[in-house]
C-alpha atoms as a printed R data frame, in Angstrom:
   type eleno elety resid chain resno      x      y       z
1  ATOM     1    CA   UNK     A     1 -4.738  6.973  -9.736
2  ATOM     2    CA   UNK     A     2 -3.560 10.067  -8.165
3  ATOM     3    CA   UNK     A     3 -1.425  8.658  -5.630
4  ATOM     4    CA   UNK     A     4  0.815  7.479  -8.762
5  ATOM     5    CA   UNK     A     5  0.290 10.783 -11.026
6  ATOM     6    CA   UNK     A     6  1.276 12.943  -7.375
7  ATOM     7    CA   UNK     A     7  4.291 10.245  -6.799
8  ATOM     8    CA   UNK     A     8  5.576 11.454 -10.351
9  ATOM     9    CA   UNK     A     9  5.884 15.094  -9.783
10 ATOM    10    CA   UNK     A    10  8.656 14.585  -6.653
11 ATOM    11    CA   UNK     A    11 11.079 12.063  -8.678
12 ATOM    12    CA   UNK     A    12 14.596 13.342  -7.297
13 ATOM    13    CA   UNK     A    13 13.433 14.653  -3.758
14 ATOM    14    CA   UNK     A    14 13.481 13.678   0.010
15 ATOM    15    CA   UNK     A    15 11.138 11.586   0.748
16 ATOM    16    CA   UNK     A    16 10.064  9.162   4.245
17 ATOM    17    CA   UNK     A    17  7.572  6.082   2.850
18 ATOM    18    CA   UNK     A    18  6.111  4.436   6.531
19 ATOM    19    CA   UNK     A    19  4.646  0.788   4.744
20 ATOM    20    CA   UNK     A    20  2.213 -1.055   6.857
21 ATOM    21    CA   UNK     A    21  4.734 -2.623   9.504
22 ATOM    22    CA   UNK     A    22  5.483  0.320  10.477
23 ATOM    23    CA   UNK     A    23  9.018  0.949   9.053
24 ATOM    24    CA   UNK     A    24  9.947  3.623   7.798
25 ATOM    25    CA   UNK     A    25 12.546  4.276   4.463
26 ATOM    26    CA   UNK     A    26 13.845  7.167   3.845
27 ATOM    27    CA   UNK     A    27 15.793  8.810   1.588
28 ATOM    28    CA   UNK     A    28 15.533 10.182  -2.751
29 ATOM    29    CA   UNK     A    29 12.994  9.346  -4.272
30 ATOM    30    CA   UNK     A    30 14.229  7.488  -7.881
31 ATOM    31    CA   UNK     A    31 11.067  5.598  -9.786
32 ATOM    32    CA   UNK     A    32  7.422  5.501  -9.645
33 ATOM    33    CA   UNK     A    33  5.990  2.981 -11.526
34 ATOM    34    CA   UNK     A    34  1.702  2.021 -10.764
35 ATOM    35    CA   UNK     A    35  2.356 -0.585  -8.206
36 ATOM    36    CA   UNK     A    36  5.816 -0.284  -6.828
37 ATOM    37    CA   UNK     A    37  8.415  3.181  -5.651
38 ATOM    38    CA   UNK     A    38 11.631  2.288  -5.501
39 ATOM    39    CA   UNK     A    39 13.585  4.662  -3.559
40 ATOM    40    CA   UNK     A    40 17.691  4.786  -3.064
41 ATOM    41    CA   UNK     A    41 17.845  4.648   1.470
42 ATOM    42    CA   UNK     A    42 19.968  6.594   2.682
43 ATOM    43    CA   UNK     A    43 20.660  3.915   5.393
44 ATOM    44    CA   UNK     A    44 19.067  0.760   5.254
45 ATOM    45    CA   UNK     A    45 19.268 -1.295   8.804
46 ATOM    46    CA   UNK     A    46 21.583 -3.613   8.460
47 ATOM    47    CA   UNK     A    47 23.790 -2.783   5.029
48 ATOM    48    CA   UNK     A    48 25.908  0.294   4.543
49 ATOM    49    CA   UNK     A    49 25.985  3.549   1.963
50 ATOM    50    CA   UNK     A    50 23.295  3.248  -0.081
51 ATOM    51    CA   UNK     A    51 21.030  1.358  -1.362
52 ATOM    52    CA   UNK     A    52 18.193  0.937  -4.028
53 ATOM    53    CA   UNK     A    53 14.624  0.221  -2.842
54 ATOM    54    CA   UNK     A    54 12.266 -1.581  -4.609
55 ATOM    55    CA   UNK     A    55  8.999 -0.996  -2.419
56 ATOM    56    CA   UNK     A    56  5.222 -2.300  -3.186
57 ATOM    57    CA   UNK     A    57  2.501  0.427  -3.338
58 ATOM    58    CA   UNK     A    58  0.660 -1.648  -1.804
59 ATOM    59    CA   UNK     A    59  2.537 -1.737   1.847
60 ATOM    60    CA   UNK     A    60  2.767  2.304   1.177
61 ATOM    61    CA   UNK     A    61  1.035  3.764   4.263
62 ATOM    62    CA   UNK     A    62  1.780  7.234   3.265
63 ATOM    63    CA   UNK     A    63  4.378  8.850   1.744
64 ATOM    64    CA   UNK     A    64  6.276 12.357   3.299
65 ATOM    65    CA   UNK     A    65  7.811 14.642   0.892
66 ATOM    66    CA   UNK     A    66 10.427 16.431   2.951
């Protein structure tokens, strides 16, 4: 629960989200829910431009605020 409230205070900031499979998604933290976060990714492998990525909380290892 404290993870949720802490992330709420960082909405709109640049973050790196590290997932349990080792993947790192960097971008702007757009939205935070109890079971997910939404990041506007700076670059998504295989895609051009920015992309809004919904990430489930259970696969997040940690979030680094840049």
